[in-house]
VOGU-3710 file (C-alpha; in Angstrom, 3 decimals, decimal comma):
1> mtammpspsg> 22,124/-78,631/46,928  20,157/-75,756/48,098  22,577/-74,610/50,796  25,561/-74,514/48,577  23,689/-72,289/45,850  24,558/-68,594/46,361  21,950/-66,219/47,690  20,323/-63,969/45,224  21,403/-60,924/46,983  24,893/-62,003/47,726
11> pppgsalppg> 28,071/-61,597/45,912  28,701/-63,684/42,756  31,078/-66,587/43,273  34,718/-65,831/43,415  34,025/-62,248/44,812  35,447/-60,920/47,834  33,485/-59,510/50,622  34,140/-56,494/52,381  35,984/-56,479/55,994  32,458/-56,290/57,791
21> gdalppsppa> 31,352/-59,520/56,038  28,293/-57,948/54,482  27,644/-57,922/51,013  27,733/-54,651/48,885  24,393/-53,914/47,092  24,354/-54,668/43,508  25,271/-51,825/41,048  22,694/-51,067/38,489  23,583/-52,005/34,867  25,476/-49,339/32,775
31> alrkrplang> 22,499/-48,623/30,477  20,375/-47,660/33,755  23,069/-45,210/34,819  22,817/-43,292/31,631  20,284/-40,703/31,046  19,180/-41,540/27,383  16,795/-38,588/27,033  19,510/-36,101/27,924  22,226/-37,608/25,951  19,779/-38,118/22,873
41> rwqlrprgvw> 18,595/-34,483/22,864  20,859/-33,386/20,034  21,155/-36,404/18,175  20,527/-35,661/14,458  19,667/-38,530/11,899  18,889/-37,334/8,425  16,044/-39,815/8,349  14,401/-38,185/11,503  14,900/-34,706/10,344  13,289/-35,450/6,882
51> lvtalelkqr> 10,523/-37,119/8,278  9,639/-33,966/10,277  10,202/-31,845/7,284  8,066/-33,836/5,075  5,255/-33,963/7,860  5,292/-29,994/7,944  5,381/-29,562/4,411  2,646/-31,902/3,764  0,508/-30,408/6,359  0,856/-27,056/4,924
61> lrslrwyial> 0,393/-28,006/1,264  -3,016/-29,511/2,120  -4,423/-25,973/2,411  -5,739/-24,212/-0,637  -5,000/-20,794/0,497  -1,243/-21,719/0,273  -1,629/-22,312/-3,421  -3,940/-19,036/-3,725  -1,410/-16,925/-1,853  1,437/-18,243/-4,095
71> gvwtlvllgi> -0,581/-17,526/-7,310  -1,478/-13,997/-6,197  1,978/-13,419/-5,114  3,635/-14,272/-8,698  0,928/-12,384/-10,738  1,222/-9,339/-8,441  5,239/-9,279/-9,113  4,462/-9,600/-12,812  1,997/-7,022/-13,171  4,160/-4,422/-11,230
81> gllalgpmmy> 6,922/-5,249/-13,452  4,768/-5,055/-16,733  3,103/-1,891/-15,828  6,088/-0,023/-14,901  8,352/-1,057/-17,837  5,931/-1,650/-20,669  5,148/2,286/-21,241  9,120/2,579/-21,317  9,944/0,037/-23,739  7,160/1,232/-25,970
91> sgswvdvrvt> 8,254/4,889/-26,068  11,630/5,147/-24,477  15,442/4,854/-25,705  17,335/1,727/-24,633  19,233/3,639/-22,181  15,949/4,708/-20,464  14,700/0,990/-20,354  17,905/-0,095/-18,981  17,845/2,476/-16,119  14,226/1,921/-15,480
101> arvlfslqmi> 14,665/-1,850/-15,293  17,600/-1,694/-13,163  15,480/0,543/-10,513  12,570/-1,837/-10,729  15,000/-4,690/-10,056  16,055/-3,431/-6,926  12,773/-2,277/-5,678  11,210/-5,664/-6,507  14,079/-7,345/-4,575  12,993/-5,134/-1,670
111> lvlfamllvv> 9,408/-6,268/-2,067  10,412/-9,670/-1,868  12,174/-8,965/1,269  9,321/-7,352/2,865  6,995/-10,473/1,696  9,461/-12,912/3,363  9,229/-10,730/6,654  5,552/-10,978/6,490  4,979/-14,687/5,597  7,545/-16,506/7,444
121> palsagsing> 7,109/-15,113/10,725  3,346/-16,291/10,643  4,499/-20,062/9,879  7,393/-20,387/12,127  6,278/-18,473/15,361  3,340/-20,839/15,645  4,987/-24,211/14,668  5,628/-25,802/18,190  2,788/-24,269/20,366  0,521/-24,807/17,401
131> drtagtlatl> 1,151/-28,598/17,656  0,995/-28,580/21,516  -2,436/-26,822/21,331  -3,429/-29,565/18,771  -2,263/-32,353/20,804  0,071/-33,468/18,237  3,300/-32,445/19,586  3,217/-34,959/22,495  3,115/-37,803/20,104  6,302/-36,572/18,250
141> qvsllspael> 7,932/-36,139/21,802  7,382/-39,679/22,946  8,667/-41,272/19,623  12,137/-42,079/18,633  12,635/-38,421/17,195  15,085/-36,473/19,193  14,226/-32,626/20,265  17,022/-31,544/17,769  15,342/-33,370/14,891  11,819/-31,925/15,844
151> vlgkllagfa> 13,102/-28,539/15,656  15,492/-28,749/12,848  12,698/-30,627/10,719  10,408/-27,615/11,407  13,228/-25,329/10,723  13,982/-26,773/7,275  9,990/-26,649/6,463  9,833/-22,978/7,325  13,073/-22,264/5,401  11,704/-24,134/2,373
161> tglafqvlal> 8,475/-22,102/2,543  10,257/-18,851/2,486  12,380/-19,797/-0,471  9,013/-20,722/-2,218  8,485/-17,013/-2,518  11,956/-16,157/-3,960  11,632/-18,916/-6,517  8,158/-17,646/-7,597  9,673/-13,974/-7,926  12,023/-15,056/-10,664
171> psvvplallg> 9,733/-14,931/-13,638  9,413/-11,177/-12,893  12,982/-10,358/-11,350  15,029/-12,184/-14,183  13,803/-10,456/-16,907  14,268/-7,094/-14,976  17,927/-8,215/-14,323  18,524/-8,928/-17,874  17,215/-5,678/-19,217  19,064/-3,640/-16,540
181> qvgifymlrl> 22,041/-5,402/-17,310  22,295/-6,628/-13,613  25,611/-8,484/-12,793  24,966/-12,223/-11,993  27,126/-11,788/-8,753  24,965/-9,025/-7,705  21,745/-11,109/-7,941  23,381/-14,028/-6,429  24,544/-11,891/-3,364  21,023/-10,585/-3,126
191> vlvlslltlc> 19,607/-14,233/-3,194  22,311/-15,353/-0,565  21,334/-12,286/1,768  17,391/-13,041/1,393  18,063/-17,024/2,088  20,268/-16,191/5,036  17,610/-13,731/6,650  14,810/-16,176/5,916  16,869/-18,837/7,686  17,210/-16,565/10,656
201> vtsiglglsa> 13,667/-15,349/11,049  12,721/-18,814/11,060  14,712/-19,944/13,664  13,741/-16,940/15,792  10,230/-17,622/15,214  10,682/-21,334/16,304  12,447/-20,034/19,536  9,443/-17,707/20,547  7,069/-20,653/19,446  8,638/-22,834/21,973
211> ltarqlgsvv> 9,116/-20,132/24,781  5,357/-19,000/24,858  2,136/-21,205/25,402  -0,078/-19,602/22,964  0,007/-19,348/19,198  -1,048/-15,688/18,993  1,506/-14,660/21,544  4,361/-15,926/20,019  3,151/-14,541/16,340  2,601/-11,067/17,700
221> lmyalvfgvt> 5,907/-10,786/19,418  7,471/-12,126/16,325  5,815/-9,430/14,190  6,869/-6,814/17,101  10,449/-8,006/16,697  10,405/-7,495/12,895  8,578/-4,259/13,087  11,075/-3,132/15,638  14,211/-3,850/13,540  12,506/-2,642/10,241
231> avapitwats> 10,747/0,669/11,357  11,403/1,642/14,987  15,074/1,216/14,881  15,204/3,378/11,844  13,063/6,180/13,450  15,192/6,051/16,586  18,274/6,099/14,617  16,959/9,270/12,708  15,773/10,850/15,830  19,176/10,477/17,799
241> aaflqydttv> 20,667/12,785/15,124  19,053/15,554/17,001  20,920/14,885/19,970  24,203/13,714/18,494  25,299/17,097/17,315  27,243/20,147/18,103  28,678/23,430/16,841  32,404/23,439/16,170  34,917/25,064/14,206  35,943/23,014/10,917
251> qtyrgtydss> 38,164/23,656/7,818  36,224/23,382/4,982  37,121/23,888/1,076  35,080/26,139/-0,992  35,506/27,643/-4,609  35,860/31,302/-4,926  36,360/33,065/-8,205  39,243/34,413/-9,095  38,799/37,467/-11,672  42,702/37,955/-12,420
261> sdrwicepqm> 42,778/34,253/-13,693  39,321/34,022/-14,857  38,975/30,607/-13,044  37,793/29,030/-9,847  40,040/28,438/-6,909  39,541/25,928/-3,778  40,710/27,786/-0,921  40,404/26,373/2,782  38,166/28,313/5,131  37,684/28,046/8,956
271> rerrvvradl> 33,890/28,029/9,448  31,677/27,480/12,481  29,823/24,454/11,476  27,200/22,243/13,177  28,452/18,493/13,000  26,159/15,655/13,194  27,500/12,453/14,389  24,843/9,922/13,442  27,545/7,390/13,182  27,445/6,901/16,764
281> slplmwanpv> 24,106/5,551/16,839  24,704/3,655/13,441  24,319/0,015/15,329  20,566/0,604/15,454  20,772/0,190/11,652  22,994/-2,989/11,621  20,205/-5,417/11,714  17,888/-3,806/9,384  16,929/-6,019/6,870  16,621/-3,622/3,932
291> vllaeaaprv> 20,207/-2,220/4,954  21,577/-5,818/4,867  20,104/-6,268/1,404  21,513/-3,173/0,251  24,922/-4,296/1,588  24,978/-6,954/-1,233  24,793/-4,077/-3,988  28,006/-3,561/-5,994  30,804/-1,690/-4,593  30,351/2,066/-3,659
301> nmdinasegp> 32,783/4,991/-4,884  33,087/7,074/-1,870  34,274/9,777/-3,726  31,618/12,402/-3,505  32,898/14,003/-6,942  32,404/10,849/-8,598  29,765/10,992/-11,614  26,800/8,638/-11,078  26,395/6,390/-14,261  23,441/4,426/-15,225
311> dmdalvllka> 24,158/1,470/-13,050  22,545/3,348/-9,858  19,452/1,687/-8,409  17,627/1,912/-4,856  20,025/-0,602/-3,331  23,212/1,103/-4,577  21,730/4,627/-3,479  20,873/3,237/0,030  24,344/1,504/0,494  26,202/4,733/-0,749
321> gmrtvatsnh> 24,175/6,689/1,974  24,863/4,400/4,769  28,536/4,071/4,070  28,719/7,822/4,024  27,002/8,278/7,505  29,396/5,430/8,708  32,157/8,337/7,898  30,319/11,408/8,444  33,088/13,267/10,304  35,632/12,446/7,399
331> pshrvncspe> 37,228/15,728/6,138  36,598/14,731/2,743  32,905/15,553/3,021  33,530/19,154/3,943  35,051/19,902/0,243  33,063/21,877/-2,084  35,374/22,272/-4,953  35,784/20,479/-8,196  38,981/18,104/-8,668  40,144/20,469/-11,561
341> dpgypehlat> 40,311/23,521/-9,392  43,531/24,853/-8,328  44,170/24,352/-4,645  42,101/21,128/-4,511  43,021/19,397/-1,447  44,921/16,063/-2,078  46,008/15,243/1,383  42,449/14,522/2,689  42,312/11,251/0,798  38,926/9,081/0,429
351> ppnrplwpmg> 36,947/8,198/3,148  37,125/4,409/4,353  34,440/2,102/2,951  33,261/0,622/6,015  30,905/-2,296/5,687  27,932/-2,793/7,602  26,869/-6,342/6,766  29,252/-8,313/9,164  27,693/-6,875/12,248  24,317/-7,151/10,987
361> lamwmlaggg> 24,428/-10,806/9,918  26,323/-11,541/13,073  23,266/-10,234/15,034  20,907/-12,216/13,035  22,957/-15,335/13,248  23,415/-15,134/16,875  19,630/-14,606/17,397  18,660/-17,460/15,204  21,254/-19,707/16,709  20,221/-19,054/20,177
371> slvlavhrig> 16,723/-19,461/19,522  17,326/-22,975/18,173  19,138/-23,859/21,243  16,008/-22,715/23,277  13,565/-24,491/21,114  15,581/-27,785/21,615  15,768/-27,245/25,484  12,041/-26,450/25,747  10,512/-29,519/23,833  12,769/-31,882/25,511
381> vpigrlgkgt> 11,211/-34,378/27,703  10,730/-35,052/30,773  9,432/-31,551/31,018  10,190/-29,836/34,101  7,809/-27,049/34,093  4,522/-26,284/32,381  2,561/-23,088/31,690  -0,950/-22,780/33,161  -3,565/-24,277/30,903  -0,622/-25,737/28,538
391> ria> -2,109/-28,827/26,798  -0,030/-31,918/26,686  -1,969/-34,467/24,296
//
């Protein structure tokens, strides 16, 4: 009985032996040949994502400082609107109230943008390395949650935090929008741009949090990035205008008074003029958050002789200025005549209305998407390399 039983290391009954007569080593099972950790790194399950998001939000809502910050933020916005609009409503006309309310609406939307740029980096840039320092990240890494679910859950929690500041700004922004007769699509575009920027800033913060070992280092890097985009890049762009200029002979149109006909006539003149090509360094302003927010303003009439109505505000003026700079070398900018004057050039046409938001949003979305991929790669297990002094659990 024992001699007839096959050897445990031999081939199963009915299998063929190799020509040498030695049995082939048994192949490992299919489950062992796979790499479940690598294959499951990008696994996304709604339940896993929601679990991480809920944990992040509950952890933040436990702090009393969070409620105090939201309350102070709401009161500050309401106070700014009342202090600026109250005297105008008491003593001014309806036209003055409309113009003031529209300007205040645009300024408050810029204030909401800056609040997002101050709050979101501090929360997202310390999300991953903060949990690693506290020893709670390893507990989640060895669970059934995938790295993608961990990162996406933290992303949604940070995104919801940024949206909370936008929602709490509505009690002060909506009345100003109604008084200033702001279009609903204008306001929705502003909210959409703010939401996209919040999502991208949160993503970049998570990438820096996964890349650096210390929470303070990632937060400082995130604030340095925000400061560079919002302040350093505009200063560099303005400074570059001193180097991107040259003297050349250009054709201008200037009004001259004709005494015989007792009227002004538009005549062409060849003049030596300094041309500033600030449009060549304009890519420095593509990713500026304020410029992107201004791009959501209503369409700007690029005709320099067009009258400015009461629908102008800070964002519309900024958009008009950036669109003009983008076409600073267009011949129509050298016309100093009225369209009613005889000889006014008709062949110069209108300068093109070149948008800046596609390039700016593309830069932010590429940076945010790359940061998410980096974060998923960095928190995947097993970890190939850890920085000196990095805590695991």
